[in-house]
C-alpha positions in Angstrom: 69.4 47.2 13.5 67.6 48.2 17.2 69.3 51.3 17.1 68.0 52.5 13.9 64.7 50.9 15.0 64.8 53.7 18.1 66.4 56.3 15.7 63.4 56.0 13.4 60.8 56.2 16.5 62.4 59.0 18.0 61.8 60.7 13.6 58.3 60.0 13.9 57.6 61.7 17.2 59.6 64.6 15.9 57.1 64.7 12.8 54.3 63.4 14.7 54.9 66.6 17.7 54.7 69.1 15.0 51.9 68.1 13.2 48.4 69.9 14.2 46.3 66.7 14.9 43.3 66.4 17.2 46.0 66.0 20.8 47.8 68.7 19.6 44.4 71.2 18.8 43.4 70.0 22.2 46.4 71.4 23.9 46.5 75.1 21.7 42.7 74.8 22.5 42.6 75.0 25.9 45.3 78.3 26.4 42.9 80.6 24.9 39.7 78.8 26.7 41.7 79.9 29.7 41.8 83.4 29.4 39.3 84.8 27.1 37.5 85.6 30.2 40.1 86.4 32.7 39.7 90.1 33.3 43.2 90.5 35.4 45.8 91.2 34.7 45.1 93.6 31.6 46.9 96.2 29.4 44.5 98.5 29.0 46.6 100.8 25.6 43.7 103.7 26.7 44.2 107.1 26.0 42.2 108.4 28.4 40.0 112.1 27.7 38.3 112.0 31.3 37.6 110.4 34.5 34.1 109.2 33.3 37.1 106.8 31.2 38.4 105.1 34.1 36.2 101.9 33.6 37.5 98.4 34.4 38.5 96.2 30.7 34.9 94.8 30.7 33.0 97.5 30.7 35.6 98.9 28.5 35.3 95.7 25.8 32.9 94.0 26.8 34.0 91.0 24.0 37.4 91.3 24.3 38.2 91.9 27.6 40.6 88.4 28.4 43.4 87.5 27.6 45.9 90.4 28.9 45.5 92.9 26.6 42.4 93.3 23.4 44.3 92.0 20.4 45.6 88.6 22.6 41.9 88.6 23.4 40.7 88.6 19.1 43.6 86.1 18.1 42.5 83.9 21.1 38.5 83.5 20.0 40.1 83.6 16.4 42.6 80.5 17.5 39.0 78.9 19.3 36.9 79.3 16.4 39.7 78.1 14.0 40.2 74.9 16.0 36.2 74.4 16.5 35.8 74.6 13.0 38.7 72.0 11.7 38.0 69.7 14.8 34.6 69.5 16.1 35.0 66.7 18.5 37.4 68.9 20.9 36.6 68.5 24.6 34.0 71.2 26.3 33.1 72.5 22.5 29.7 72.9 23.8 30.8 75.0 26.8 33.1 77.2 24.6 30.3 78.2 22.4 28.3 79.1 25.4 30.9 81.4 26.3 31.0 82.9 22.5 26.9 83.3 22.4 27.2 84.9 26.0 30.0 87.5 24.8 29.5 88.2 20.9 25.9 90.1 21.4 24.9 93.2 18.9 25.1 95.4 22.6 29.2 94.1 23.1 29.9 94.7 20.1 27.6 97.7 20.3 30.3 98.8 23.6 33.3 97.6 21.5 33.0 99.8 18.6 31.7 102.7 20.0 35.9 103.1 21.7 37.0 102.7 17.9 35.2 106.1 17.2 36.3 108.2 20.4 38.6 111.0 19.3 41.4 110.2 21.4 41.7 106.0 21.2 40.8 106.2 17.5 43.9 105.0 16.8 43.6 102.0 19.4 46.1 98.8 18.5 46.1 99.7 14.9 47.2 97.7 12.6 47.9 94.4 14.3 44.6 94.1 16.8 42.6 95.4 13.8 44.4 92.4 11.0 43.4 89.7 14.1 39.7 90.7 14.4 40.6 90.1 10.1 41.3 87.2 10.8 38.8 86.1 13.2 36.4 87.2 10.4 37.3 85.5 8.1 37.5 82.2 9.9 33.7 83.0 10.3 32.7 84.2 7.4 33.7 80.4 5.7 32.2 78.5 8.4 29.0 77.1 7.4 27.6 77.1 10.4 24.8 78.8 12.1 26.8 80.1 15.6 29.6 80.6 13.4 27.3 82.6 10.9 26.1 84.3 13.8 29.0 85.9 15.0 29.9 87.2 11.6 27.4 88.7 11.5 27.1 90.5 15.0 30.8 91.1 14.7 30.5 92.7 11.2 30.0 96.8 12.7 33.6 96.6 14.2 35.4 94.9 11.1 33.9 97.2 9.0 34.7 100.0 10.7 38.1 98.9 11.1 38.6 98.5 7.2 37.7 101.9 7.1 39.9 103.1 9.4 42.5 101.5 7.5 41.1 103.1 3.8 42.0 106.2 5.8 44.9 104.6 6.7 47.0 103.5 4.0 46.9 106.8 1.8 48.8 108.7 4.6 51.0 105.9 5.2 54.5 107.2 3.2 57.0 104.8 5.2 55.8 101.3 6.4 57.1 101.3 9.8 59.4 97.3 10.1 59.8 96.6 13.5 59.4 93.2 14.6 56.3 94.0 16.9 52.9 94.8 16.8 52.5 97.8 14.4 54.5 95.7 12.0 53.1 97.3 8.7 53.8 94.3 6.4 51.7 91.7 9.1 48.9 94.0 9.1 48.8 93.8 5.6 49.1 90.3 4.8 46.2 88.8 7.4 44.2 92.1 5.6 44.6 91.0 2.1 43.0 87.6 3.3 39.9 88.7 4.5 39.8 91.3 1.9 40.0 88.7 -1.0 38.0 85.6 1.6 34.4 88.1 1.8 34.9 89.5 -1.9 35.5 93.0 -1.0 37.6 94.0 -4.0 38.4 97.7 -3.0 39.9 96.5 -0.4 41.8 93.8 -1.7 43.4 97.1 -4.3 43.6 99.2 -1.8 46.3 96.6 0.4 47.8 95.6 -3.2 48.7 99.2 -4.5 50.1 100.5 -1.3 52.4 96.7 -0.7 53.5 97.3 -3.6 54.4 101.2 -3.7 55.4 100.7 -0.2 57.6 97.7 -0.1 58.2 97.1 -4.0 61.7 98.3 -4.5 62.7 96.6 -1.8 66.6 95.1 -1.5 69.0 93.7 0.4 67.3 93.1 3.8 70.2 92.1 6.3 68.5 89.3 8.4 72.1 88.8 10.5 70.6 92.5 12.2 68.1 89.8 13.1 66.2 89.0 16.1 65.7 92.4 18.4 65.7 91.6 22.1 62.4 91.6 22.2 61.2 90.7 18.7 57.8 88.9 17.9 57.8 88.9 13.6 60.9 89.1 11.4 61.3 92.0 9.6 62.3 90.6 6.6 60.5 87.5 6.5 57.2 89.5 6.6 58.0 91.7 3.8 58.5 89.2 1.8 55.2 87.3 2.7 53.3 90.0 2.3 54.9 90.6 -1.3 54.0 86.7 -2.1 50.6 87.4 -1.9 50.9 90.8 -4.5 52.6 89.6 -7.0 52.7 86.8 -9.6 55.0 83.6 -9.5 57.4 85.4 -11.6 57.4 88.8 -10.6 58.0 87.6 -7.0 60.9 85.4 -8.0 62.2 88.5 -9.1 61.8 91.1 -6.1 62.7 88.1 -3.6 66.1 87.6 -5.3 66.8 91.2 -5.1 65.7 91.6 -1.8 66.8 88.3 -0.1 69.0 86.6 -2.1 70.6 84.8 0.3 67.5 82.6 0.4 68.2 81.2 -2.9 71.4 79.0 -1.6 70.4 76.1 -0.7 72.8 76.3 2.3 70.8 79.6 3.6 70.6 79.1 7.6 68.6 80.9 10.1 69.1 80.2 13.9 65.7 80.0 15.7 65.8 82.9 18.6 66.8 81.8 21.9 64.4 82.2 25.4 66.2 83.4 27.9 63.3 83.5 30.7 59.4 82.5 29.4 58.5 84.5 32.8 59.4 87.6 31.4 56.6 89.6 29.4 59.1 90.7 26.3 61.5 88.2 26.3 59.0 85.4 25.8 58.3 86.7 22.4 61.1 85.3 20.4 58.9 82.1 21.2 56.8 83.8 18.6 59.2 84.6 16.6 60.2 81.7 15.8 56.4 80.7 15.5 56.0 84.0 12.9 58.9 83.2 11.0 58.3 79.4 10.0 54.7 80.9 8.8 56.8 82.8 6.9 59.0 80.1 5.3 56.4 78.1 5.0 54.0 79.7 2.9 57.8 81.6 1.2 58.2 77.6 -0.2 55.1 76.8 -1.4 54.7 80.4 -3.7 58.0 79.4 -5.2 58.7 75.2 -4.1 62.3 75.3 -5.3 63.1 76.8 -2.0 62.1 73.6 -0.7 65.2 73.7 2.1 63.5 76.8 3.7 60.9 74.0 5.2 63.3 72.4 7.1 64.2 75.8 8.7 61.1 76.5 9.4 60.3 72.9 10.9 63.3 73.5 13.3 62.5 77.0 14.2 58.2 75.4 15.1 59.9 72.6 17.0 61.7 74.9 18.9 59.3 76.4 20.6 55.8 74.4 20.5 57.0 72.4 23.8 57.1 75.3 25.3 53.5 76.8 24.9 52.2 76.0 28.4 50.5 77.4 30.8 52.6 77.7 33.2 53.3 81.7 32.7 50.7 83.4 31.6 53.2 85.9 29.7 53.6 83.4 27.7 50.3 81.3 27.8 47.9 84.3 26.6 49.1 84.3 23.2 51.7 82.1 22.5 48.8 79.9 21.4 47.7 81.4 18.4 51.3 82.0 16.8 52.0 78.5 17.1 48.5 77.3 15.7 49.2 79.7 12.2 52.5 77.8 11.6 50.8 74.6 11.5 48.3 75.1 9.8 50.6 76.9 7.2 52.7 74.0 7.5 
């Protein structure tokens, strides 16, 4: 009897470890709070037009200069906002709000926006960073809080620039980008359609829906056995399946998914987490992110098609493999993995 009780306790601990409660929120919250004002190390990703543009990160991007690179800073802000919104009792919440008030100012956003208007950098962070900015804006837009509404309005000119860039870019994109990294087309479209719906931008929503169906509607037989690549943090097959779950109705989606990933309808379907050999290597640690993003995809697909309930077990396995490893032990993972873990947990 004692043996079964111990097994029960271990199972409860396993389940609780995968729950977004206050304890887990505090753990994730600390990671972006630690890095959003840490300027170095920094990967700028900048195209220089002249020696006059040789500036430090905070001069170039006075809002999103921390957390190693621009997109990680952006989704670090999103994580902070999401957790402040859902857990107002978090430690140091007042001090963290002060940081956001200090950085998200009209003057700073003007500089950020000007960088995207520069000819040499007009495609900067396309479309990964754009999508995370939309995710941040969605969270702010939907939060009935005076600070959040002010931050949302302050960042809106930058978001509007990126919406305009998306509207210009999508019709010219003849083929989707199917990598397991930043420029994956489906990932960017997925977060962007959420933003369009959150803010009631019907024109942007229709654009994304039409082009998602154009780019992916006829796809069949995606080969999951070729995944993952050695430094992937996204699953090309599952990100596409997730996107299409958002732009097709349930009946259409079931038909499409049976053609695209027929094996996923087999109750014996299995998918092993990506194994991480070195969490101090900035590329190899991507596989922890892959496990979180796969979990997110599987949770959302199962919600669309509840008959695929066994996908939740696979998602839980991916989440548990990497969740205990989102610590501040090494900056190569700590500057970004918290956001991916949070996104998986909130979609569970």
